[in-house]
Each structure stands twice: as C-alpha cells, then as structure tokens.
DRENPA-3360 file (N, C-alpha, C; in nm, 2 decimals, always signed):
BEGIN
1 = MSSLTHFD = -0.44/+1.46/+4.95/-0.47/+1.40/+5.08/-0.54/+1.27/+5.10 ~ -0.48/+1.18/+5.16/-0.53/+1.04/+5.15/-0.66/+1.03/+5.25 ~ -0.73/+0.93/+5.23/-0.87/+0.92/+5.31/-0.83/+0.90/+5.45 ~ -0.92/+0.92/+5.54/-0.92/+0.89/+5.69/-0.93/+0.74/+5.70 ~ -0.83/+0.70/+5.76/-0.81/+0.54/+5.79/-0.90/+0.49/+5.89 ~ -0.96/+0.56/+5.97/-1.05/+0.52/+6.09/-1.20/+0.50/+6.05 ~ -1.22/+0.50/+5.91/-1.36/+0.49/+5.86/-1.35/+0.38/+5.75 ~ -1.44/+0.29/+5.76/-1.46/+0.18/+5.65/-1.53/+0.22/+5.54;
9 = AQGQAHMV = -1.54/+0.16/+5.43/-1.60/+0.19/+5.30/-1.75/+0.24/+5.34 ~ -1.82/+0.20/+5.43/-1.96/+0.24/+5.46/-1.96/+0.37/+5.56 ~ -1.85/+0.41/+5.58/-1.83/+0.53/+5.66/-1.85/+0.51/+5.81 ~ -1.83/+0.38/+5.86/-1.85/+0.35/+6.00/-1.69/+0.35/+6.06 ~ -1.69/+0.40/+6.18/-1.55/+0.42/+6.24/-1.52/+0.26/+6.28 ~ -1.39/+0.24/+6.27/-1.32/+0.11/+6.30/-1.19/+0.13/+6.34 ~ -1.14/+0.03/+6.41/-0.99/+0.02/+6.44/-0.92/-0.02/+6.32 ~ -0.83/+0.03/+6.29/-0.75/+0.01/+6.17/-0.67/-0.13/+6.19;
17 = DVAAKPAT = -0.67/-0.22/+6.09/-0.61/-0.35/+6.10/-0.47/-0.33/+6.07 ~ -0.38/-0.36/+6.17/-0.23/-0.33/+6.14/-0.16/-0.46/+6.14 ~ -0.24/-0.58/+6.14/-0.18/-0.71/+6.14/-0.07/-0.75/+6.03 ~ -0.08/-0.68/+5.91/-0.01/-0.72/+5.81/+0.11/-0.62/+5.80 ~ +0.11/-0.52/+5.87/+0.22/-0.43/+5.89/+0.34/-0.48/+5.97 ~ +0.46/-0.44/+5.90/+0.58/-0.50/+5.98/+0.62/-0.42/+6.10 ~ +0.66/-0.49/+6.19/+0.71/-0.42/+6.33/+0.83/-0.34/+6.30 ~ +0.83/-0.21/+6.32/+0.97/-0.13/+6.30/+0.97/-0.04/+6.41;
25 = HRVAVATG = +1.10/+0.02/+6.43/+1.10/+0.11/+6.55/+1.05/+0.24/+6.51 ~ +0.96/+0.28/+6.61/+0.89/+0.40/+6.59/+0.92/+0.50/+6.70 ~ +0.92/+0.63/+6.68/+0.96/+0.73/+6.77/+0.86/+0.85/+6.72 ~ +0.80/+0.91/+6.84/+0.73/+1.04/+6.82/+0.78/+1.14/+6.92 ~ +0.79/+1.27/+6.90/+0.82/+1.37/+6.98/+0.71/+1.48/+6.97 ~ +0.65/+1.51/+7.08/+0.55/+1.61/+7.09/+0.58/+1.72/+7.19 ~ +0.53/+1.83/+7.18/+0.55/+1.94/+7.26/+0.43/+2.02/+7.31 ~ +0.44/+2.10/+7.42/+0.32/+2.19/+7.44/+0.38/+2.27/+7.56;
33 = RIEMQPAT = +0.30/+2.37/+7.59/+0.34/+2.46/+7.69/+0.21/+2.51/+7.78 ~ +0.25/+2.55/+7.90/+0.15/+2.60/+7.99/+0.21/+2.75/+8.03 ~ +0.13/+2.84/+8.00/+0.16/+2.98/+8.04/+0.11/+3.03/+8.17 ~ +0.18/+3.10/+8.25/+0.13/+3.14/+8.39/+0.18/+3.27/+8.45 ~ +0.14/+3.30/+8.56/+0.21/+3.43/+8.62/+0.34/+3.40/+8.66 ~ +0.41/+3.51/+8.67/+0.55/+3.50/+8.71/+0.58/+3.43/+8.84 ~ +0.47/+3.46/+8.93/+0.50/+3.40/+9.07/+0.47/+3.25/+9.07 ~ +0.40/+3.21/+8.97/+0.37/+3.06/+8.97/+0.48/+2.99/+8.91;
41 = LKLIESGT = +0.55/+3.05/+8.80/+0.67/+2.99/+8.76/+0.77/+2.99/+8.88 ~ +0.80/+3.09/+8.95/+0.89/+3.08/+9.06/+0.87/+2.98/+9.16 ~ +0.73/+2.95/+9.20/+0.68/+2.85/+9.29/+0.73/+2.72/+9.22 ~ +0.71/+2.70/+9.10/+0.75/+2.57/+9.03/+0.90/+2.54/+9.06 ~ +0.96/+2.65/+9.01/+1.12/+2.66/+9.00/+1.17/+2.63/+9.14 ~ +1.11/+2.68/+9.23/+1.18/+2.66/+9.37/+1.14/+2.54/+9.43 ~ +1.04/+2.47/+9.38/+1.00/+2.34/+9.44/+0.93/+2.34/+9.57 ~ +0.87/+2.46/+9.59/+0.78/+2.49/+9.72/+0.64/+2.48/+9.70;
49 = AKKGDVLG = +0.58/+2.43/+9.59/+0.44/+2.43/+9.58/+0.38/+2.35/+9.70 ~ +0.26/+2.38/+9.73/+0.21/+2.31/+9.85/+0.17/+2.18/+9.82 ~ +0.15/+2.12/+9.72/+0.12/+2.00/+9.67/+0.26/+1.91/+9.65 ~ +0.37/+1.96/+9.64/+0.50/+1.90/+9.62/+0.56/+1.93/+9.49 ~ +0.66/+1.85/+9.46/+0.73/+1.86/+9.33/+0.66/+1.85/+9.20 ~ +0.62/+1.99/+9.15/+0.53/+2.00/+9.04/+0.59/+1.92/+8.92 ~ +0.71/+1.94/+8.88/+0.76/+1.89/+8.75/+0.79/+1.72/+8.78 ~ +0.82/+1.68/+8.88/+0.85/+1.55/+8.91/+0.70/+1.47/+8.90;
57 = IARIAGIQ = +0.59/+1.52/+8.95/+0.47/+1.46/+8.94/+0.41/+1.47/+8.81 ~ +0.43/+1.58/+8.75/+0.39/+1.60/+8.61/+0.46/+1.50/+8.51 ~ +0.60/+1.48/+8.54/+0.67/+1.37/+8.46/+0.62/+1.23/+8.47 ~ +0.58/+1.19/+8.59/+0.51/+1.06/+8.62/+0.38/+1.05/+8.56 ~ +0.31/+1.16/+8.56/+0.16/+1.16/+8.50/+0.17/+1.14/+8.34 ~ +0.27/+1.22/+8.28/+0.29/+1.21/+8.14/+0.33/+1.06/+8.10 ~ +0.41/+0.98/+8.18/+0.45/+0.86/+8.15/+0.32/+0.78/+8.15 ~ +0.25/+0.78/+8.26/+0.13/+0.70/+8.28/+0.02/+0.71/+8.18;
65 = AAKKTSDL = +0.01/+0.85/+8.14/-0.07/+0.88/+8.04/-0.03/+0.82/+7.90 ~ +0.10/+0.81/+7.87/+0.14/+0.76/+7.74/+0.09/+0.61/+7.75 ~ +0.12/+0.54/+7.85/+0.08/+0.40/+7.87/-0.06/+0.37/+7.85 ~ -0.15/+0.46/+7.88/-0.30/+0.45/+7.89/-0.36/+0.52/+7.77 ~ -0.29/+0.55/+7.68/-0.36/+0.62/+7.57/-0.46/+0.55/+7.50 ~ -0.45/+0.43/+7.47/-0.55/+0.33/+7.42/-0.67/+0.33/+7.50 ~ -0.67/+0.36/+7.63/-0.79/+0.37/+7.71/-0.87/+0.49/+7.70 ~ -0.80/+0.58/+7.64/-0.86/+0.72/+7.64/-0.89/+0.77/+7.50;
73 = IPLCHPLA = -0.83/+0.71/+7.41/-0.87/+0.75/+7.27/-0.92/+0.62/+7.20 ~ -1.04/+0.62/+7.17/-1.12/+0.50/+7.13/-1.06/+0.40/+7.02 ~ -1.01/+0.46/+6.92/-0.95/+0.38/+6.82/-0.79/+0.36/+6.82 ~ -0.74/+0.39/+6.92/-0.58/+0.37/+6.93/-0.56/+0.23/+6.97 ~ -0.45/+0.17/+6.91/-0.42/+0.04/+6.95/-0.33/+0.04/+7.08 ~ -0.35/-0.06/+7.16/-0.27/-0.06/+7.28/-0.13/-0.10/+7.23 ~ -0.02/-0.04/+7.28/+0.10/-0.07/+7.23/+0.20/-0.09/+7.35 ~ +0.31/-0.18/+7.33/+0.41/-0.21/+7.43/+0.51/-0.08/+7.40;
81 = LTRVALAF = +0.51/+0.00/+7.49/+0.60/+0.11/+7.47/+0.76/+0.06/+7.53 ~ +0.84/+0.11/+7.46/+0.98/+0.08/+7.50/+1.05/+0.20/+7.57 ~ +1.00/+0.31/+7.56/+1.05/+0.42/+7.61/+0.96/+0.55/+7.61 ~ +0.94/+0.60/+7.72/+0.87/+0.73/+7.74/+0.95/+0.83/+7.83 ~ +0.98/+0.95/+7.76/+1.07/+1.03/+7.85/+1.01/+1.17/+7.82 ~ +1.01/+1.25/+7.93/+0.95/+1.38/+7.93/+1.05/+1.48/+7.99 ~ +1.05/+1.59/+7.92/+1.15/+1.70/+7.97/+1.08/+1.82/+7.99 ~ +1.13/+1.92/+8.08/+1.07/+2.04/+8.11/+1.17/+2.15/+8.10;
89 = ALAEEGNA = +1.12/+2.27/+8.04/+1.19/+2.38/+8.02/+1.12/+2.50/+8.07 ~ +1.17/+2.57/+8.16/+1.11/+2.69/+8.23/+1.16/+2.80/+8.15 ~ +1.07/+2.90/+8.11/+1.11/+3.01/+8.05/+1.02/+3.13/+8.09 ~ +1.10/+3.25/+8.11/+1.04/+3.37/+8.14/+1.01/+3.47/+8.04 ~ +1.09/+3.45/+7.92/+1.08/+3.54/+7.81/+0.96/+3.51/+7.74 ~ +0.91/+3.61/+7.63/+0.80/+3.60/+7.55/+0.68/+3.67/+7.63 ~ +0.55/+3.64/+7.58/+0.44/+3.69/+7.63/+0.41/+3.66/+7.76 ~ +0.45/+3.55/+7.81/+0.41/+3.49/+7.95/+0.52/+3.40/+7.99;
97 = PQVVCTAT = +0.54/+3.40/+8.13/+0.62/+3.30/+8.18/+0.56/+3.15/+8.14 ~ +0.63/+3.05/+8.13/+0.57/+2.93/+8.09/+0.67/+2.81/+8.12 ~ +0.62/+2.68/+8.12/+0.68/+2.56/+8.13/+0.65/+2.50/+7.99 ~ +0.75/+2.46/+7.92/+0.75/+2.38/+7.79/+0.77/+2.23/+7.83 ~ +0.69/+2.15/+7.79/+0.70/+2.00/+7.81/+0.72/+1.95/+7.67 ~ +0.82/+1.85/+7.67/+0.86/+1.78/+7.54/+0.83/+1.63/+7.59 ~ +0.77/+1.54/+7.51/+0.77/+1.40/+7.54/+0.81/+1.34/+7.41 ~ +0.91/+1.22/+7.45/+0.95/+1.15/+7.35/+0.91/+0.99/+7.37;
105 = VETVGPTG = +0.84/+0.92/+7.28/+0.79/+0.83/+7.30/+0.84/+0.71/+7.18 ~ +0.88/+0.59/+7.24/+0.91/+0.47/+7.12/+0.86/+0.35/+7.15 ~ +0.85/+0.28/+7.04/+0.81/+0.14/+7.04/+0.87/+0.06/+6.92 ~ +0.86/-0.07/+6.93/+0.88/-0.14/+6.81/+0.75/-0.21/+6.78 ~ +0.70/-0.18/+6.67/+0.55/-0.22/+6.65/+0.50/-0.20/+6.51 ~ +0.38/-0.22/+6.48/+0.31/-0.19/+6.34/+0.25/-0.07/+6.32 ~ +0.25/+0.02/+6.44/+0.18/+0.15/+6.44/+0.25/+0.24/+6.51 ~ +0.24/+0.38/+6.47/+0.31/+0.48/+6.54/+0.27/+0.52/+6.67;
113 = VEMEALTA = +0.36/+0.61/+6.73/+0.33/+0.66/+6.87/+0.29/+0.80/+6.88 ~ +0.24/+0.86/+6.78/+0.23/+1.01/+6.80/+0.11/+1.04/+6.90 ~ +0.02/+0.96/+6.90/-0.10/+0.98/+6.99/-0.04/+0.97/+7.14 ~ +0.03/+0.87/+7.15/+0.11/+0.84/+7.30/+0.18/+0.98/+7.35 ~ +0.25/+1.02/+7.25/+0.34/+1.14/+7.29/+0.25/+1.28/+7.31 ~ +0.15/+1.29/+7.23/+0.05/+1.39/+7.25/-0.01/+1.39/+7.38 ~ -0.07/+1.26/+7.41/-0.13/+1.24/+7.53/-0.04/+1.27/+7.65 ~ +0.08/+1.22/+7.66/+0.17/+1.25/+7.76/+0.19/+1.39/+7.79;
121 = VQVALLTI = +0.22/+1.48/+7.68/+0.24/+1.61/+7.70/+0.12/+1.67/+7.76 ~ -0.02/+1.64/+7.71/-0.13/+1.71/+7.75/-0.15/+1.67/+7.91 ~ -0.14/+1.56/+7.94/-0.16/+1.52/+8.07/-0.06/+1.58/+8.18 ~ +0.07/+1.58/+8.12/+0.18/+1.64/+8.20/+0.14/+1.79/+8.22 ~ +0.10/+1.86/+8.13/+0.06/+2.01/+8.15/-0.08/+2.02/+8.22 ~ -0.17/+1.93/+8.23/-0.28/+1.94/+8.30/-0.26/+1.91/+8.44 ~ -0.14/+1.83/+8.47/-0.11/+1.80/+8.61/-0.04/+1.93/+8.67 ~ +0.03/+2.01/+8.59/+0.09/+2.13/+8.63/-0.02/+2.22/+8.67;
129 = YDMCKAVD = -0.12/+2.23/+8.58/-0.23/+2.31/+8.60/-0.30/+2.28/+8.73 ~ -0.34/+2.15/+8.76/-0.39/+2.09/+8.87/-0.32/+2.12/+9.01 ~ -0.18/+2.11/+8.99/-0.11/+2.13/+9.11/-0.09/+2.28/+9.16 ~ -0.12/+2.36/+9.05/-0.08/+2.51/+9.07/-0.22/+2.59/+9.07 ~ -0.33/+2.53/+9.04/-0.46/+2.61/+9.02/-0.48/+2.71/+9.15 ~ -0.46/+2.66/+9.26/-0.47/+2.72/+9.39/-0.41/+2.86/+9.40 ~ -0.32/+2.88/+9.32/-0.24/+3.02/+9.32/-0.26/+3.08/+9.19 ~ -0.31/+3.01/+9.08/-0.31/+3.06/+8.95/-0.41/+2.99/+8.85;
137 = RGMRITDV = -0.52/+3.04/+8.87/-0.65/+2.97/+8.77/-0.64/+3.04/+8.63 ~ -0.55/+3.13/+8.61/-0.56/+3.18/+8.46/-0.44/+3.12/+8.37 ~ -0.39/+3.01/+8.42/-0.28/+2.94/+8.35/-0.34/+2.89/+8.21 ~ -0.26/+2.87/+8.11/-0.33/+2.86/+7.97/-0.23/+2.74/+7.91 ~ -0.30/+2.63/+7.87/-0.23/+2.52/+7.78/-0.24/+2.55/+7.65 ~ -0.12/+2.55/+7.58/-0.12/+2.59/+7.44/-0.02/+2.52/+7.34 ~ -0.03/+2.54/+7.22/+0.08/+2.50/+7.12/+0.11/+2.34/+7.14 ~ +0.02/+2.26/+7.17/+0.06/+2.11/+7.16/+0.04/+2.06/+7.04;
145 = HVLEKHGG = +0.17/+2.00/+6.99/+0.17/+1.96/+6.86/+0.28/+1.86/+6.85 ~ +0.29/+1.77/+6.73/+0.39/+1.67/+6.72/+0.51/+1.75/+6.65 ~ +0.63/+1.73/+6.70/+0.75/+1.80/+6.65/+0.80/+1.70/+6.54 ~ +0.81/+1.58/+6.57/+0.87/+1.48/+6.47/+0.81/+1.35/+6.50 ~ +0.82/+1.26/+6.40/+0.79/+1.12/+6.40/+0.86/+1.03/+6.31 ~ +0.91/+0.92/+6.35/+1.00/+0.84/+6.25/+0.96/+0.70/+6.26 ~ +0.96/+0.62/+6.15/+0.93/+0.48/+6.16/+0.82/+0.45/+6.07 ~ +0.80/+0.33/+6.02/+0.69/+0.29/+5.95/+0.70/+0.32/+5.81;
153 = KSGSYVAG = +0.57/+0.29/+5.74/+0.59/+0.32/+5.59/+0.59/+0.45/+5.54 ~ +0.53/+0.54/+5.61/+0.53/+0.67/+5.58/+0.65/+0.74/+5.60 ~ +0.75/+0.69/+5.68/+0.87/+0.76/+5.70/+0.87/+0.86/+5.81 ~ +0.95/+0.95/+5.79/+0.99/+1.06/+5.89/+0.90/+1.17/+5.85 ~ +0.85/+1.23/+5.96/+0.79/+1.38/+5.96/+0.87/+1.46/+6.06 ~ +0.89/+1.59/+6.02/+0.97/+1.68/+6.12/+0.88/+1.81/+6.09 ~ +0.83/+1.87/+6.19/+0.74/+2.00/+6.18/+0.84/+2.10/+6.12 ~ +0.78/+2.18/+6.05/+0.86/+2.28/+5.97/+0.85/+2.42/+6.04;
% end
C-alpha cells in the first residue's frame, strides 16, 4: 500500500501538488442508496411530496454539491467539471424500499473526480431525506461508494 499523499514528510497535512501532472480525461462513478418505508417510496414515485419533485430537487442538489466539493473537503482541488449527471432508480425489492442514486462526474485535468462523485451522491441522498423527513424519520442512507474511476497515472478502477 502506498503512503498517504495528503501528508508531507513531517506528517503535516497539505494539498497535493498536481502542477506537474498531465491533464487527462477523468471519470468517476459513485453510488449509494436511501432506504425508507413503502409509503415514502410511493410518495416519491407519485411526485406528490409536500415539498415538490423530490428526485428533481435531489438531482440539482447533487450537481451543486459536485461543483462545491473543494469548499467542503479541505484538501480537494477546485476542478473545472465538464459533466455531472445523476440517475435515480426506485426499488421495492430487498430488505427495504429504496432510492438508489448514481453520479457520474467528468473533467479534463491533473487530478481525479472521485470525491466530487461521492459528494454528489451523499448530498442528493441527504436532500431526499430532507424532503421526506416529515413522513419518514427512519430513512437510512447506506452503501455509498465509488463504482469506477478512469484516467490519470493510476489508470482504471472498477469495484469488484
């Protein structure tokens, strides 16, 4: 395992210098889910939640979050994102009804966009919670992780 890059030789936190790294096309895909009561899923599905279009608002929140990641995560570089897309899938099977969110983030630059994809998913799911908490305080956000990333010196990663 390689050493942690956000610490210098003296163990002090620092922002990694990416000036010498070539700009390459970078893509990251992250996912996560929010589990809820069946009635809450039906409310989201029908588009009749009191606060409005839950998934539409969550999509915009996720896009905004990806763009603001460097404001939230102290050592992230601000990036010029070329694409942020969020998709939602509603599922009733399994242990609990759920909404699955998948975020795809792209840039052309010297560093990856995994943090932006993860942030987009988390904020989109938090937005769903916020919009539905009046009817279901027991919702649970879970299983947030990177599915894949491409580009850069380390190449591709696809979750197994």
